[in-house]
C-alpha positions in Angstrom: -239.9 93.1 -161.1 -237.8 90.1 -162.0 -239.1 86.7 -160.8 -236.8 84.7 -158.6 -236.9 81.5 -160.7 -236.0 83.2 -163.9 -232.7 84.6 -162.7 -231.5 81.8 -160.4 -231.5 84.1 -157.4 -230.7 82.9 -153.9 -231.1 84.7 -150.6 -229.2 84.3 -147.4 -231.0 85.5 -144.2 -229.0 85.9 -141.0 -231.4 86.4 -138.1 -228.9 87.4 -135.4 -229.3 88.6 -131.8 -228.2 92.2 -132.7 -229.2 92.5 -136.4 -231.1 90.8 -139.3 -229.2 90.8 -142.6 -230.7 89.7 -145.9 -228.3 89.2 -148.9 -229.6 88.6 -152.5 -227.2 87.0 -155.0 -227.4 86.0 -158.6 -226.0 82.6 -159.5 -224.5 82.3 -163.0 -224.2 79.1 -165.1 -220.8 78.3 -163.5 -222.3 78.5 -160.0 -220.5 81.7 -159.2 -222.4 84.1 -156.9 -222.7 87.9 -157.3 -224.4 89.9 -154.6 -226.9 92.3 -156.1 -228.8 93.4 -153.0 -228.7 93.6 -149.2 -230.9 94.7 -146.4 -230.1 95.1 -142.7 -232.2 96.0 -139.7 -231.6 96.0 -135.9 -232.9 92.7 -134.5 -235.7 92.8 -132.0 -237.1 89.6 -130.5 -234.0 87.4 -130.5 -231.9 86.4 -127.4 -228.8 84.3 -127.5 -229.7 83.1 -131.1 -233.2 82.0 -130.2 -236.6 83.6 -131.0 -238.1 85.1 -127.8 -240.7 87.4 -129.5 -242.2 86.2 -132.8 -244.0 89.6 -133.7 -240.8 91.6 -133.2 -238.7 89.1 -135.1 -241.2 89.1 -138.0 -241.0 92.9 -138.2 -237.2 93.0 -138.3 -237.1 90.3 -141.0 -239.7 92.1 -143.1 -237.7 95.4 -143.0 -234.5 93.7 -144.0 -236.2 91.7 -146.8 -238.0 94.8 -148.2 -234.7 96.7 -148.2 -232.9 93.8 -150.0 -235.8 93.5 -152.6 -235.7 97.2 -153.3 -231.9 97.2 -153.9 -231.9 94.0 -156.0 -235.0 94.9 -157.9 -236.5 91.5 -157.5 -239.2 89.7 -155.6 -237.9 87.3 -152.9 -239.8 84.1 -152.3 -237.5 81.8 -150.4 -234.4 82.1 -148.2 -231.5 80.1 -146.7 -231.6 80.9 -143.0 -229.1 80.4 -140.2 -229.7 78.9 -136.7 -227.6 79.2 -133.6 -228.0 78.9 -129.8 -227.1 76.7 -126.9 -229.7 74.1 -127.9 -227.5 73.0 -130.8 -225.7 69.6 -130.2 -223.3 67.6 -132.3 -221.7 64.2 -132.5 -219.6 62.1 -134.8 -221.2 58.9 -136.2 -220.7 56.4 -139.0 -222.7 54.0 -141.1 -221.9 50.9 -143.2 -223.9 49.4 -146.2 -223.2 46.9 -148.9 -222.5 48.4 -152.4 -225.4 46.9 -154.5 -224.0 46.8 -158.1 -220.2 46.7 -157.3 -219.9 50.4 -158.1 -221.0 53.3 -155.8 -224.0 55.3 -157.1 -226.1 58.1 -155.6 -228.5 55.6 -154.1 -225.6 53.9 -152.1 -224.5 57.3 -150.8 -228.1 58.1 -149.6 -228.3 54.7 -147.9 -225.0 55.0 -146.1 -225.9 58.5 -144.8 -229.2 57.1 -143.6 -227.4 54.4 -141.8 -225.0 57.0 -140.2 -227.9 59.0 -138.8 -229.6 56.0 -137.1 -228.5 57.1 -133.7 -230.6 57.8 -130.5 -231.3 61.5 -130.2 -233.6 63.2 -127.6 -237.3 63.6 -128.6 -237.1 67.4 -128.5 -234.1 67.5 -130.9 -234.0 66.9 -134.7 -231.2 66.3 -137.1 -230.2 69.5 -138.8 -227.1 68.4 -140.8 -225.3 65.2 -141.8 -221.9 66.5 -142.8 -219.7 63.7 -144.4 -216.1 63.6 -143.2 -214.8 60.8 -145.2 -215.8 57.5 -146.9 -214.2 54.1 -146.6 -214.5 51.4 -149.3 -213.4 47.9 -148.3 -211.0 49.3 -145.7 -209.5 51.9 -148.0 -209.8 55.1 -146.0 -209.7 58.8 -146.8 -212.0 58.8 -149.8 -213.7 62.2 -150.3 -215.7 61.4 -153.5 -216.7 57.7 -153.6 -219.1 58.0 -156.7 -218.2 55.5 -159.4 -215.6 53.7 -157.3 -215.7 49.9 -157.2 -216.1 47.9 -154.0 -218.2 45.6 -151.8 -218.7 47.6 -148.6 -219.2 51.4 -148.2 -218.7 53.1 -144.9 -219.3 56.8 -144.1 -217.9 58.8 -141.2 -220.1 61.9 -140.6 -220.6 64.8 -138.2 -224.2 65.0 -137.1 -225.7 68.3 -135.9 -229.0 68.4 -134.1 -231.1 71.4 -132.9 -234.2 71.9 -130.7 -237.3 71.2 -132.7 -239.1 74.2 -131.3 -236.2 76.6 -132.0 -236.2 75.6 -135.7 -240.1 75.8 -135.8 -240.1 79.3 -134.4 -237.6 80.5 -137.0 -239.7 78.8 -139.8 -242.8 80.4 -138.4 -241.3 83.9 -138.5 -240.2 83.5 -142.1 -243.6 82.0 -143.2 -245.3 85.0 -141.5 -243.3 87.2 -143.8 -244.7 85.3 -146.8 -241.5 83.4 -147.6 -240.5 79.8 -147.9 -237.5 78.2 -146.2 -235.0 76.6 -148.6 -232.9 75.2 -145.7 -232.0 75.9 -142.1 -228.2 76.0 -141.8 -226.1 76.0 -138.7 -224.5 79.5 -138.5 -220.9 78.4 -137.9 -221.1 76.0 -140.8 -222.3 78.9 -143.0 -219.6 81.3 -141.7 -216.9 78.8 -142.4 -217.9 78.7 -146.1 -217.2 82.4 -146.4 -214.1 83.0 -144.2 -212.0 79.8 -144.2 -209.5 78.9 -147.0 -209.2 75.3 -148.3 -205.6 75.2 -146.9 -206.8 76.1 -143.4 -209.4 73.3 -143.6 -206.8 70.8 -144.7 -204.2 71.7 -142.1 -206.7 72.0 -139.2 -208.3 75.2 -138.0 -210.7 76.4 -135.3 -213.2 79.1 -136.4 -214.9 81.2 -133.7 -217.9 83.3 -134.9 -218.4 85.9 -132.1 -221.9 87.4 -132.6 -224.2 89.4 -130.4 -225.7 86.6 -128.4 -223.5 83.5 -128.9 -220.0 82.6 -129.9 -220.1 79.6 -132.4 -217.2 77.2 -132.8 -216.4 75.0 -135.8 -213.2 72.8 -135.9 -211.9 71.4 -139.3 -209.1 68.9 -139.9 -208.2 67.1 -143.1 -210.8 69.2 -145.1 -213.8 68.1 -143.0 -215.7 69.5 -140.0 -214.9 67.5 -136.9 -216.5 69.4 -134.0 -219.1 72.2 -133.5 -219.9 74.0 -130.2 -221.7 77.1 -128.9 -220.6 79.4 -126.0 -223.3 81.7 -124.6 -221.0 84.7 -124.2 -220.6 87.3 -127.0 -220.9 91.0 -127.8 -224.1 91.7 -125.8 -222.3 90.8 -122.5 -219.5 93.2 -123.4 -222.0 96.0 -124.0 -223.8 95.1 -120.7 -220.4 95.2 -118.8 -219.7 98.7 -120.2 -223.3 99.9 -119.4 -223.0 98.6 -115.8 -219.4 99.7 -115.1 -219.7 103.2 -116.7 -223.3 103.7 -115.5 -224.5 104.6 -119.0 -227.6 103.6 -121.0 -227.2 100.4 -123.2 -227.5 102.2 -126.5 -224.6 104.5 -125.6 -222.6 101.6 -124.2 -222.9 99.9 -127.6 -221.7 103.1 -129.4 -218.8 103.4 -127.0 -217.9 99.8 -127.5 -217.8 100.1 -131.3 -215.9 103.4 -131.4 -213.5 103.3 -128.5 -213.2 99.9 -126.9 -210.0 97.9 -126.9 -209.6 94.3 -125.8 -206.1 94.6 -124.4 -205.4 97.3 -121.7 -201.8 97.8 -122.7 -202.8 98.9 -126.2 -205.1 101.6 -125.0 -203.7 105.1 -124.2 -204.2 106.5 -120.7 -204.1 110.0 -122.1 -206.9 109.5 -124.5 -210.3 110.5 -123.0 -213.8 109.8 -124.1 -217.2 111.4 -123.2 -219.6 109.0 -121.4 -223.3 110.0 -121.4 -224.9 109.6 -117.9 -228.3 108.2 -117.0 -231.1 110.7 -116.8 -230.3 114.3 -117.2 -226.9 114.2 -115.4 -224.0 115.8 -117.4 -221.7 113.5 -119.4 -218.4 112.5 -117.8 -214.8 112.1 -119.1 -213.1 108.7 -118.9 -209.7 107.5 -120.1 -209.7 104.9 -122.9 -207.6 102.7 -120.7 -210.3 102.5 -118.0 -212.7 101.3 -120.7 -210.2 98.6 -121.8 -210.0 97.4 -118.2 -213.8 96.7 -118.3 -213.7 95.0 -121.7 -210.6 92.8 -121.4 -211.8 90.4 -118.6 -214.9 89.5 -120.7 -212.9 88.7 -123.8 -210.4 86.8 -121.6 -213.3 84.7 -120.2 -214.6 84.1 -123.7 -211.3 82.9 -125.1 -210.6 80.8 -122.0 -214.0 79.0 -122.6 -213.1 78.5 -126.3 -209.8 76.9 -125.2 -211.7 74.6 -122.8 -214.0 73.6 -125.6 -211.0 72.9 -127.8 -209.4 70.7 -125.2 -212.7 68.9 -124.6 -213.1 68.2 -128.3 -209.6 66.5 -128.4 -208.5 68.6 -131.4 -206.4 71.2 -129.6 -203.1 69.8 -131.0 -204.5 69.1 -134.5 -205.1 72.7 -135.6 -201.7 74.1 -136.9 -203.5 76.8 -138.9 -204.6 78.3 -135.6 -207.8 80.2 -134.9 -209.9 82.3 -137.2 -212.2 84.9 -135.5 -215.2 86.3 -137.3 -218.5 88.0 -136.5 -219.1 91.6 -135.5 -217.6 91.3 -132.0 -214.2 90.1 -133.4 -213.5 93.5 -135.0 -212.3 95.3 -131.9 -208.7 96.5 -131.5 -206.5 94.2 -129.4 -208.7 91.1 -129.9 -206.1 89.2 -132.1 -203.3 90.1 -129.7 -205.3 88.9 -126.6 -206.4 85.7 -128.4 -202.8 84.9 -129.4 -201.7 85.3 -125.7 -204.4 82.8 -124.6 -204.3 80.3 -127.4 -200.5 80.3 -128.1 -201.2 79.8 -131.8 -201.7 82.1 -134.8 -205.0 84.0 -134.8 -206.5 86.1 -137.6 -209.8 87.9 -138.1 -211.7 86.4 -141.1 -214.0 88.3 -143.5 -215.7 87.1 -146.7 -213.2 87.6 -149.6 -214.4 85.4 -152.4 -217.5 87.3 -153.2 -218.4 89.5 -156.2 -220.7 92.5 -156.0 -221.0 95.0 -153.1 -217.5 93.9 -152.0 -216.7 97.2 -150.2 -219.7 96.6 -147.9 -219.7 92.8 -147.4 -216.0 92.2 -146.9 -216.5 92.7 -143.2 -216.7 90.0 -140.4 -220.2 91.3 -139.6 -221.5 89.7 -142.8 -219.6 86.4 -142.5 -222.7 84.3 -141.8 -225.0 86.0 -144.4 -222.4 85.6 -147.2 -221.7 82.0 -146.0 -225.5 81.2 -146.3 -225.3 82.3 -149.9 -222.2 80.2 -150.6 -223.7 77.2 -148.9 -226.9 77.7 -151.0 -225.0 78.0 -154.2 -222.8 74.9 -153.5 -225.9 72.8 -152.7 -227.8 73.9 -155.7 -224.7 72.9 -157.8 -224.7 69.5 -156.1 -228.4 69.0 -156.7 -228.0 70.0 -160.4 -225.1 67.5 -160.8 -227.2 64.8 -159.1 -230.1 65.5 -161.4 -227.9 65.3 -164.5 -226.5 62.0 -163.3 -230.0 60.6 -162.8 -231.0 61.7 -166.3 -227.9 60.1 -167.7 -228.6 56.8 -165.9 -231.9 56.7 -167.7 -235.3 55.6 -166.4 -235.5 53.6 -163.2 -236.8 50.0 -162.9 -240.4 51.1 -162.4 -240.4 53.3 -165.5 -238.8 50.5 -167.5 -241.5 48.0 -166.3 -244.3 50.5 -167.2 -242.8 51.0 -170.6 -242.6 47.2 -171.2 -246.3 46.8 -170.1 -247.4 49.5 -172.4 -245.5 48.1 -175.4 -246.7 44.5 -174.8 -250.3 45.0 -173.9 
């Protein structure tokens, strides 16, 4: 087996409410990722994006990891993992510091981001991400890369994301129980936006909605930066439950019927087309028109999109997203979803799938894998940034302490 360090392999682990997906990618010298292995297993032990049964979650993660290791032919030792759920909070903040040597260096950036995160957050929450939106140097706004620029005062505008301490600890505990380390815990909609949004959409202004099994996660971008994140606790599981209740059929059959025959817009479903609905117990299956099924599904999607629109209004960015709405996640794949969303949002809507990936493209170019592919892209981008930072530090030469030590040794 190939060791993980030798080949610069990174792993994205999406522990969702309905499935666990592990993707293994190889990162080349240019920082490009190629997926070389994947594993997927039904998720047991998660509800609305939060761990509710550690033992079941550990088993699901282990199965997915083993499958991915077998396919990639390597040993996995650490993962980038996603987190979601209603416990996630976000706010915009900013910090100001003096530029020490008249020119912005890495240390100044670290100090200004530390200043930006000095806000009061509840004791049961912890900071998950500090996502820079823009920098200001001596009142000059709109700076994306301030390194090396001259000035006296540096200001950073950031988007802070916090999550429940216990929710993050439970995810870490599950992964440690599988014998793995956690590289980083990443907000799922931030990860998904890496894989499905284009640079043009981020610049113009776009709202991404990742509709999973337990939660629908929202991320709003304008001028190339993330401005707002939110979570709505309605997603695919509610649609399945509605079908199971309305059609009086067991949940596993309701899920199959949803995937194969459901339509989110009644007028698109044919009244002549019939489907077989298994009954509970040993009663015989019944025939039902596809239109009747759509009448059960449409109100739930209508409710979801109405809540997304309310969140958009509350954020204050409703009029600042000319690129419209990008839907992703497994529950966005249904027929009629785009048409219904356009009716409600009155703006362009598309379904987003990962497109910039190499390797296993026929499988992973699917909205279901948006978060898992995004975790890989996030991991690759951050390892590139850390490498660049390391190179800069080496180029700057030894720090003050090292110089002092050297002087002491040469003089005494």
